[in-house]
Backbone as JSON, one array per atom type, in Angstrom:
{
  "sequence": "IQIDEDKCNGCGACGKMVGSLRPDEDNSGWFIMIDMDYFKEINDRYGHPEGDRALKKMSAVLKTIFGRDGVIGRIGGDEFAVLLYVPTTRERLETDLNLFLSKIHKVEIRGNRLSCSIGAVPIKAGKTADELYKEADEILYTAKQKGRDTYVIAEN",
  "N": [[-21.06, -7.48, -11.15], [-20.07, -9.44, -9.61], [-18.47, -12.56, -9.73], [-19.04, -15.92, -10.28], [-20.74, -16.05, -8.02], [-22.09, -17.78, -6.27], [-20.06, -19.35, -5.33], [-18.47, -17.85, -3.66], [-19.71, -16.58, -1.49], [-19.89, -17.31, 1.15], [-21.33, -19.67, 1.35], [-20.25, -22.12, 1.61], [-19.38, -23.59, -0.55], [-16.82, -23.11, -1.54], [-15.27, -24.11, 0.55], [-15.98, -26.82, 0.43], [-14.93, -27.44, -2.07], [-12.18, -26.99, -1.64], [-11.75, -28.97, 0.27], [-12.04, -31.22, -1.3], [-9.84, -31.31, -2.9], [-6.72, -32.8, -3.74], [-3.85, -32.11, -2.96], [-0.33, -32.31, -3.73], [3.16, -32.22, -2.75], [4.72, -31.07, -4.79], [3.08, -30.05, -6.78], [0.53, -28.25, -6.53], [-2.75, -26.78, -6.09], [-3.77, -23.31, -5.89], [-4.54, -20.57, -3.69], [-5.57, -17.37, -4.17], [-5.42, -13.95, -3.47], [-6.54, -10.84, -4.62], [-6.16, -7.4, -4.86], [-7.3, -4.31, -5.91], [-5.2, -1.63, -6.51], [-5.36, 1.55, -5.01], [-8.13, 1.92, -5.29], [-10.12, 3.32, -3.87], [-9.45, 5.97, -4.39], [-10.08, 6.13, -7.09], [-12.89, 5.91, -7.03], [-13.46, 8.18, -5.39], [-12.38, 10.3, -6.84], [-13.35, 10.11, -9.5], [-15.89, 9.09, -9.37], [-18.48, 6.66, -8.59], [-19.51, 5.22, -10.87], [-17.24, 5.03, -12.53], [-15.57, 3.6, -10.86], [-17.02, 1.22, -10.75], [-16.75, 0.47, -13.43], [-14.0, -0.03, -13.51], [-13.88, -2.25, -11.79], [-15.37, -4.12, -13.27], [-13.75, -4.39, -15.53], [-11.49, -5.47, -14.34], [-12.57, -7.87, -13.41], [-13.1, -9.13, -15.86], [-10.49, -9.51, -16.87], [-9.42, -11.2, -14.9], [-11.08, -13.43, -15.29], [-10.35, -14.16, -17.88], [-7.65, -14.95, -17.54], [-7.64, -16.79, -15.35], [-10.03, -18.2, -15.32], [-10.41, -20.66, -16.6], [-9.12, -22.61, -15.1], [-9.89, -22.24, -12.51], [-11.9, -20.94, -9.77], [-13.45, -17.87, -9.49], [-14.08, -15.09, -7.46], [-15.7, -12.19, -6.16], [-14.76, -10.74, -3.24], [-15.43, -8.49, -1.83], [-15.86, -4.93, -2.03], [-12.98, -3.91, -3.52], [-11.66, -6.29, -3.6], [-10.76, -9.48, -4.71], [-10.94, -13.06, -5.03], [-9.23, -15.99, -6.04], [-9.52, -19.35, -6.6], [-7.46, -21.67, -7.55], [-7.96, -24.68, -8.71], [-6.85, -26.62, -10.23], [-3.95, -28.55, -10.42], [-1.04, -26.65, -10.3], [2.1, -25.5, -11.16], [4.55, -23.54, -9.38], [6.05, -21.97, -11.12], [4.37, -21.8, -13.37], [2.24, -20.44, -12.17], [3.51, -17.98, -11.59], [3.98, -17.1, -14.22], [1.31, -16.77, -15.08], [0.43, -14.82, -13.25], [2.13, -12.68, -13.91], [1.22, -12.25, -16.53], [-1.44, -11.51, -15.95], [-0.97, -9.07, -14.53], [0.24, -7.57, -16.59], [-1.86, -7.35, -18.41], [-3.78, -6.02, -16.84], [-2.54, -3.6, -16.5], [-2.97, -2.41, -18.9], [-5.51, -1.48, -18.8], [-7.28, 1.46, -18.59], [-8.45, 4.11, -16.59], [-9.8, 7.02, -17.03], [-7.31, 7.96, -18.05], [-5.54, 6.93, -16.21], [-3.65, 4.12, -15.4], [-4.59, 0.86, -14.31], [-3.59, -1.02, -11.41], [-2.6, -3.81, -9.38], [-2.35, -5.49, -6.21], [-1.17, -8.59, -5.06], [-1.59, -11.67, -3.37], [-0.57, -15.0, -2.91], [-1.14, -18.35, -1.93], [-0.1, -21.74, -1.51], [-2.3, -24.53, -1.86], [-2.65, -26.69, 0.67], [-2.83, -29.99, 1.99], [-5.3, -30.56, 4.43], [-5.74, -27.89, 5.09], [-8.18, -25.41, 5.69], [-10.7, -23.56, 3.83], [-11.05, -21.09, 5.02], [-8.66, -20.78, 6.47], [-6.84, -20.68, 4.32], [-7.73, -18.34, 3.08], [-7.12, -16.4, 5.08], [-4.32, -16.66, 5.23], [-3.56, -16.0, 2.58], [-4.48, -13.38, 2.48], [-2.78, -12.14, 4.33], [-0.36, -12.41, 2.96], [-0.97, -10.9, 0.73], [-0.98, -8.32, 1.85], [1.71, -8.09, 2.35], [2.63, -7.75, -0.25], [1.51, -5.23, -0.76], [2.96, -3.71, 1.08], [5.41, -3.82, -0.13], [5.25, -1.93, -2.01], [3.13, -2.06, -3.71], [1.36, -3.02, -6.78], [2.37, -5.55, -7.46], [3.12, -9.05, -6.95], [3.14, -11.51, -4.34], [4.25, -14.66, -3.51], [3.6, -17.24, -1.34], [5.86, -19.41, 0.36], [6.18, -22.91, -0.35]],
  "CA": [[-19.62, -7.57, -11.06], [-19.75, -10.69, -8.92], [-18.16, -13.7, -10.57], [-19.26, -17.17, -9.55], [-21.21, -15.57, -6.72], [-22.45, -18.88, -5.37], [-18.85, -19.98, -4.83], [-17.69, -16.98, -2.78], [-20.53, -15.77, -0.59], [-20.02, -17.93, 2.46], [-22.26, -20.8, 1.35], [-19.52, -23.36, 1.88], [-18.95, -24.26, -1.78], [-15.36, -23.01, -1.62], [-14.74, -25.06, 1.53], [-16.15, -28.18, -0.11], [-13.99, -27.61, -3.16], [-10.85, -27.13, -1.04], [-11.71, -30.28, 0.91], [-11.99, -32.3, -2.29], [-8.56, -31.28, -3.61], [-5.68, -33.71, -3.24], [-2.57, -31.52, -3.33], [0.92, -32.96, -3.34], [4.16, -31.21, -2.43], [5.32, -30.44, -5.96], [2.15, -29.55, -7.78], [-0.74, -28.03, -5.86], [-3.54, -25.64, -6.5], [-3.4, -22.08, -5.2], [-5.56, -19.62, -3.28], [-4.99, -16.08, -4.52], [-6.17, -12.73, -3.15], [-6.17, -9.73, -5.48], [-6.73, -6.14, -4.41], [-7.0, -3.22, -6.82], [-4.5, -0.54, -5.85], [-5.92, 2.9, -5.05], [-9.52, 1.9, -5.75], [-10.87, 4.4, -3.21], [-9.16, 7.21, -5.11], [-10.86, 6.11, -8.34], [-14.27, 6.26, -6.66], [-13.53, 9.54, -4.87], [-12.01, 11.3, -7.85], [-14.1, 10.01, -10.75], [-17.25, 8.64, -9.1], [-18.73, 5.22, -8.51], [-19.6, 4.56, -12.18], [-15.89, 4.7, -13.01], [-15.11, 2.51, -10.0], [-17.68, 0.0, -11.23], [-16.13, 0.1, -14.7], [-12.69, -0.62, -13.17], [-14.13, -3.59, -11.25], [-15.8, -4.98, -14.37], [-12.57, -4.68, -16.35], [-10.65, -6.4, -13.57], [-13.26, -9.16, -13.45], [-12.9, -9.72, -17.18], [-9.1, -9.96, -16.98], [-9.3, -12.38, -14.04], [-11.75, -14.56, -15.93], [-9.52, -14.55, -19.03], [-6.41, -15.61, -17.11], [-7.8, -17.87, -14.38], [-11.35, -18.81, -15.38], [-10.36, -22.03, -17.11], [-8.58, -23.53, -14.1], [-10.22, -21.85, -11.16], [-13.14, -20.26, -9.4], [-13.14, -16.47, -9.19], [-15.18, -14.42, -6.77], [-15.45, -10.89, -5.54], [-14.9, -10.84, -1.79], [-16.1, -7.26, -1.44], [-15.1, -3.75, -2.42], [-12.08, -4.13, -4.65], [-10.93, -7.53, -3.36], [-11.19, -10.69, -5.4], [-10.22, -14.28, -4.69], [-9.18, -17.02, -7.07], [-9.17, -20.68, -6.13], [-6.98, -22.49, -8.66], [-8.15, -26.06, -8.26], [-6.06, -27.48, -11.1], [-2.55, -28.5, -10.0], [-0.32, -25.61, -11.04], [3.43, -25.27, -10.61], [4.86, -22.16, -9.01], [6.5, -21.29, -12.34], [3.17, -21.5, -14.17], [1.53, -19.39, -11.45], [4.23, -16.73, -11.83], [3.68, -16.7, -15.6], [-0.07, -16.28, -15.13], [0.34, -13.56, -12.5], [2.76, -11.64, -14.75], [0.29, -11.97, -17.62], [-2.54, -10.74, -15.36], [-0.53, -7.7, -14.28], [0.46, -6.85, -17.85], [-3.18, -7.03, -18.98], [-4.47, -5.03, -16.0], [-1.87, -2.31, -16.75], [-3.52, -1.85, -20.15], [-6.83, -0.91, -18.5], [-7.17, 2.84, -18.15], [-9.61, 4.83, -16.07], [-9.52, 8.46, -17.18], [-5.89, 8.18, -18.26], [-4.73, 6.27, -15.19], [-3.61, 2.68, -15.56], [-4.87, 0.08, -13.1], [-2.59, -1.94, -10.89], [-3.13, -4.67, -8.31], [-1.47, -6.2, -5.29], [-1.63, -9.98, -5.09], [-0.97, -12.64, -2.47], [-0.93, -16.37, -3.29], [-0.67, -19.41, -1.05], [-0.39, -23.07, -2.04], [-3.31, -25.3, -1.16], [-2.02, -27.85, 1.32], [-3.77, -30.93, 2.61], [-5.7, -30.25, 5.79], [-6.06, -26.48, 5.26], [-9.56, -25.04, 5.37], [-10.84, -22.39, 2.98], [-10.87, -19.92, 5.87], [-7.22, -20.66, 6.73], [-6.21, -20.23, 3.08], [-8.1, -16.93, 2.92], [-6.35, -15.58, 6.03], [-2.91, -16.68, 4.83], [-3.42, -15.24, 1.33], [-4.7, -11.98, 2.81], [-1.54, -11.66, 4.94], [0.64, -12.31, 1.89], [-1.4, -9.74, -0.08], [-0.51, -7.09, 2.5], [3.15, -8.03, 2.12], [2.77, -7.14, -1.58], [1.21, -3.81, -0.61], [4.09, -3.1, 1.78], [6.54, -3.76, -1.06], [5.04, -0.81, -2.93], [1.95, -2.35, -4.55], [1.58, -3.37, -8.19], [3.22, -6.73, -7.51], [2.58, -10.22, -6.28], [4.01, -12.27, -3.44], [3.81, -16.05, -3.43], [4.1, -17.89, -0.13], [6.68, -20.6, 0.15], [5.43, -24.18, -0.19]],
  "C": [[-19.21, -8.9, -10.45], [-19.51, -11.81, -9.94], [-18.35, -14.95, -9.74], [-19.71, -16.89, -8.12], [-21.51, -16.7, -5.76], [-21.24, -19.56, -4.78], [-18.15, -19.15, -3.76], [-18.54, -16.14, -1.85], [-20.79, -16.47, 0.74], [-20.92, -19.16, 2.5], [-21.56, -22.13, 1.58], [-19.02, -24.07, 0.64], [-17.43, -24.24, -1.91], [-14.72, -24.01, -0.66], [-14.85, -26.49, 1.06], [-15.15, -28.45, -1.22], [-12.58, -27.81, -2.63], [-10.71, -28.5, -0.41], [-11.6, -31.43, -0.06], [-10.67, -32.35, -3.05], [-7.57, -32.23, -2.95], [-4.31, -33.17, -3.64], [-1.39, -32.41, -2.94], [1.97, -31.86, -3.17], [4.66, -30.45, -3.64], [4.33, -29.71, -6.86], [0.76, -29.38, -7.16], [-1.55, -26.97, -6.58], [-3.12, -24.44, -5.65], [-4.64, -21.3, -4.79], [-4.93, -18.25, -3.4], [-5.95, -14.96, -4.11], [-5.62, -11.61, -4.01], [-6.9, -8.48, -5.01], [-6.32, -5.04, -5.4], [-6.34, -2.09, -6.04], [-5.24, 0.78, -6.07], [-7.36, 2.97, -5.57], [-10.34, 3.03, -5.14], [-10.67, 5.72, -3.94], [-9.92, 7.28, -6.44], [-12.29, 6.53, -8.04], [-14.38, 7.72, -6.23], [-13.29, 10.58, -5.94], [-12.94, 11.3, -9.06], [-15.53, 9.52, -10.58], [-17.39, 7.13, -9.17], [-18.93, 4.55, -9.87], [-18.23, 4.18, -12.75], [-15.28, 3.59, -12.16], [-15.73, 1.19, -10.43], [-17.08, -0.48, -12.55], [-14.78, -0.56, -14.46], [-12.88, -2.05, -12.65], [-14.55, -4.56, -12.35], [-14.63, -5.35, -15.27], [-11.66, -5.67, -15.64], [-11.26, -7.8, -13.58], [-13.01, -9.88, -14.77], [-11.49, -10.25, -17.34], [-8.88, -11.2, -16.11], [-9.9, -13.61, -14.7], [-10.94, -15.07, -17.13], [-8.32, -15.38, -18.6], [-6.68, -16.87, -16.28], [-9.11, -18.65, -14.5], [-11.38, -20.26, -15.83], [-9.98, -23.03, -16.03], [-8.98, -23.2, -12.68], [-11.59, -21.24, -11.0], [-12.75, -18.86, -8.95], [-14.34, -15.86, -8.5], [-14.75, -13.08, -6.22], [-15.75, -11.03, -4.06], [-15.69, -9.64, -1.28], [-15.24, -6.09, -1.85], [-14.28, -4.04, -3.67], [-11.23, -5.39, -4.47], [-11.59, -8.71, -4.05], [-10.37, -11.87, -4.89], [-10.3, -15.23, -5.87], [-8.75, -18.31, -6.38], [-8.78, -21.49, -7.36], [-7.01, -23.94, -8.19], [-7.43, -27.07, -9.14], [-4.61, -27.42, -10.61], [-1.74, -27.59, -10.92], [1.04, -25.42, -10.39], [3.6, -23.8, -10.24], [5.28, -21.36, -10.25], [5.32, -20.9, -13.22], [2.36, -20.39, -13.5], [2.19, -18.03, -11.69], [3.97, -16.21, -13.24], [2.28, -16.1, -15.69], [-0.23, -14.96, -14.38], [0.99, -12.41, -13.27], [1.86, -11.26, -15.92], [-0.9, -11.15, -17.11], [-2.13, -9.29, -15.16], [-0.31, -6.93, -15.57], [-0.87, -6.48, -18.5], [-3.9, -5.97, -18.16], [-3.84, -3.65, -16.19], [-2.39, -1.64, -18.02], [-4.9, -1.22, -19.95], [-6.62, 0.5, -17.96], [-8.51, 3.36, -17.67], [-9.22, 6.3, -16.08], [-8.02, 8.75, -17.26], [-4.97, 7.54, -17.23], [-4.8, 4.76, -15.37], [-3.87, 1.98, -14.23], [-3.65, -0.73, -12.69], [-3.22, -2.7, -9.73], [-2.0, -5.2, -7.45], [-2.06, -7.59, -5.11], [-0.86, -10.81, -4.07], [-1.47, -14.03, -2.83], [-0.33, -17.36, -2.3], [-1.0, -20.76, -1.67], [-1.48, -23.75, -1.21], [-2.63, -26.56, -0.63], [-3.08, -28.71, 1.96], [-4.05, -30.5, 4.04], [-6.04, -28.79, 6.04], [-7.51, -26.24, 4.9], [-9.56, -23.83, 4.46], [-10.58, -21.12, 3.79], [-9.39, -19.7, 6.19], [-6.48, -20.16, 5.5], [-6.49, -18.75, 2.84], [-7.25, -16.04, 3.81], [-4.88, -15.52, 5.63], [-2.68, -15.85, 3.57], [-3.58, -13.75, 1.58], [-3.45, -11.38, 3.46], [-0.45, -11.47, 3.89], [0.32, -11.13, 0.97], [-0.87, -8.45, 0.55], [1.01, -6.98, 2.47], [3.43, -7.39, 0.77], [2.51, -5.64, -1.51], [2.38, -3.08, 0.07], [5.32, -2.97, 0.89], [6.37, -2.65, -2.09], [3.88, -1.0, -3.88], [2.38, -2.72, -5.96], [2.55, -4.55, -8.34], [2.49, -7.9, -6.89], [3.63, -10.82, -5.36], [3.4, -13.66, -3.35], [4.43, -16.67, -2.19], [4.93, -19.1, -0.5], [5.84, -21.85, 0.36], [5.58, -24.74, 1.18]]
}
């Protein structure tokens, strides 16, 4: 299920990549955290094979939407991270996040459609990968508090 495992397992590759980016105020890359909503219930109700199938489907959708312009990794459990290293406007990010959510809604596990909560933060000069992770994780929980199945993008 792991995508680009060498980029997201603490080896420092993500930090090096973040350090090499040269963001500007109008057009930066993004660090995105994605959490599958109600994943524990899928595992508890239908078993781990169905949970694994949900994770694989989510991985495939993430790779389709973000794989061309970013690095995707599974953080653990049902959490994924995307480092968009290509300068991307907020408007383009919103379009991609809406497309991701529409595709993930088409994935069914035993008649139940998947949904995700998402937090995104712009990559700013001087921020470390760890700082971006913490900020995106906080924004992700804002999306969960809004009722899940949505995204929240931090202000530039």
